[in-house]
C-alpha positions as CSV (number, residue, x, y, z in Angstrom):
1,X,0.0,0.0,0.0
2,X,2.9,2.3,0.7
3,X,4.2,1.7,-2.8
4,X,0.9,2.7,-4.3
5,X,0.6,5.9,-2.3
6,X,4.2,6.8,-3.2
7,X,3.6,6.2,-6.8
8,X,0.5,8.4,-6.8
9,X,2.3,11.2,-5.0
10,X,5.2,11.0,-7.5
11,X,2.8,11.2,-10.4
12,X,1.2,14.2,-8.8
13,X,4.5,16.1,-8.6
14,X,5.4,15.0,-12.1
15,X,2.2,16.4,-13.6
16,X,2.5,19.6,-11.7
17,X,6.1,20.1,-13.1
18,X,4.9,19.3,-16.6
19,X,2.1,21.8,-16.4
20,X,4.4,24.6,-15.4
21,X,6.8,24.3,-18.4
22,X,6.4,27.2,-20.9
23,X,4.7,26.6,-24.2
24,X,6.9,26.8,-27.3
25,X,7.0,30.2,-28.9
26,X,4.7,30.6,-31.9
27,X,6.3,31.3,-35.1
28,X,4.9,34.4,-36.8
29,X,3.4,34.0,-40.3
30,X,5.5,35.6,-42.9
31,X,4.1,38.5,-44.7
32,X,3.0,37.7,-48.3
33,X,5.6,38.6,-50.9
34,X,4.9,40.4,-54.1
35,X,5.2,37.1,-56.0
36,X,2.6,35.5,-53.8
37,X,0.3,38.4,-54.4
38,X,0.8,38.4,-58.2
39,X,0.2,34.6,-58.2
40,X,-3.0,35.0,-56.2
41,X,-4.2,37.7,-58.6
42,X,-3.4,35.5,-61.7
43,X,-5.3,32.6,-60.1
44,X,-8.3,34.7,-59.4
45,X,-8.2,36.1,-63.0
46,X,-7.9,32.6,-64.4
47,X,-10.8,31.4,-62.2
48,X,-12.9,34.2,-63.4
49,X,-12.1,33.4,-67.1
50,X,-13.1,29.8,-66.5
51,X,-16.3,30.7,-64.8
52,X,-17.2,33.1,-67.7
53,X,-16.4,30.4,-70.3
54,X,-18.5,27.9,-68.4
55,X,-21.4,30.4,-68.3
56,X,-21.1,31.1,-72.0
57,X,-21.1,27.4,-72.8
58,X,-24.1,26.8,-70.6
59,X,-26.0,29.6,-72.4
60,X,-25.2,28.2,-75.8
61,X,-26.3,24.7,-74.7
62,X,-29.6,26.1,-73.4
63,X,-30.1,28.1,-76.6
64,X,-29.5,24.9,-78.7
65,X,-31.9,22.9,-76.6
66,X,-34.5,25.6,-77.0
67,X,-34.0,25.6,-80.8
68,X,-34.2,21.8,-80.9
69,X,-37.4,21.8,-78.8
70,X,-38.9,24.4,-81.2
71,X,-37.9,22.3,-84.2
72,X,-39.5,19.2,-82.7
73,X,-42.7,21.1,-82.0
74,X,-42.8,22.4,-85.5
75,X,-42.3,19.0,-86.9
76,X,-45.1,17.6,-84.7
77,X,-47.3,20.3,-86.0
78,X,-46.4,19.6,-89.6
79,X,-47.1,15.8,-89.0
80,X,-50.5,16.7,-87.5
81,X,-51.3,19.0,-90.4
82,X,-50.3,16.3,-93.0
83,X,-52.5,13.7,-91.2
84,X,-55.4,16.1,-91.2
85,X,-54.9,16.8,-94.9
86,X,-54.7,13.1,-95.6
87,X,-58.0,12.5,-93.9
88,X,-59.6,15.2,-95.8
89,X,-58.2,13.9,-99.1
90,X,-59.4,10.4,-98.2
91,X,-62.8,11.6,-97.4
92,X,-63.0,13.5,-100.7
93,X,-61.8,10.5,-102.6
94,X,-64.4,8.3,-100.9
95,X,-67.2,10.8,-101.7
96,X,-66.1,11.1,-105.3
97,X,-65.9,7.3,-105.6
98,X,-69.4,6.9,-104.1
99,X,-70.7,9.5,-106.4
100,X,-69.2,7.9,-109.5
101,X,-70.5,4.5,-108.4
102,X,-74.0,5.8,-107.9
103,X,-73.8,7.5,-111.4
104,X,-72.6,4.2,-112.9
105,X,-75.5,2.3,-111.2
106,X,-78.0,4.8,-112.5
107,X,-76.6,4.6,-116.0
108,X,-76.7,0.8,-115.8
109,X,-80.3,0.8,-114.5
110,X,-81.2,3.2,-117.3
111,X,-79.6,1.0,-119.9
112,X,-81.3,-2.2,-118.7
113,X,-84.8,-0.6,-118.1
114,X,-85.7,-0.1,-121.8
115,X,-84.6,-3.6,-122.6
116,X,-86.8,-5.0,-119.9
117,X,-89.9,-3.1,-121.1
118,X,-89.6,-4.3,-124.7
């Protein structure tokens, strides 16, 4: 037991001595040099140019997509118009065919009628 107490007391003194040692001196940060400032300015300028180029590219892509969408809509409208015209043409052709058929039947009936009465 005496050994345990002696070890605890020695540890207490050691920690007290360690706590009182001075902290190492902080090294001051060096002032930026002119080369560092110029490099930072060049990097900022390059970053700005890249951002501007990206914005321009995004604008061109959006413009192309809008044009493509407009072309697709126009093509869809053209297809719908062509389908409508085809339906009208088909209806007119059917009407003309029915009219011609009716005329042919009338002429046939007229031709066979006098032969039947004789």
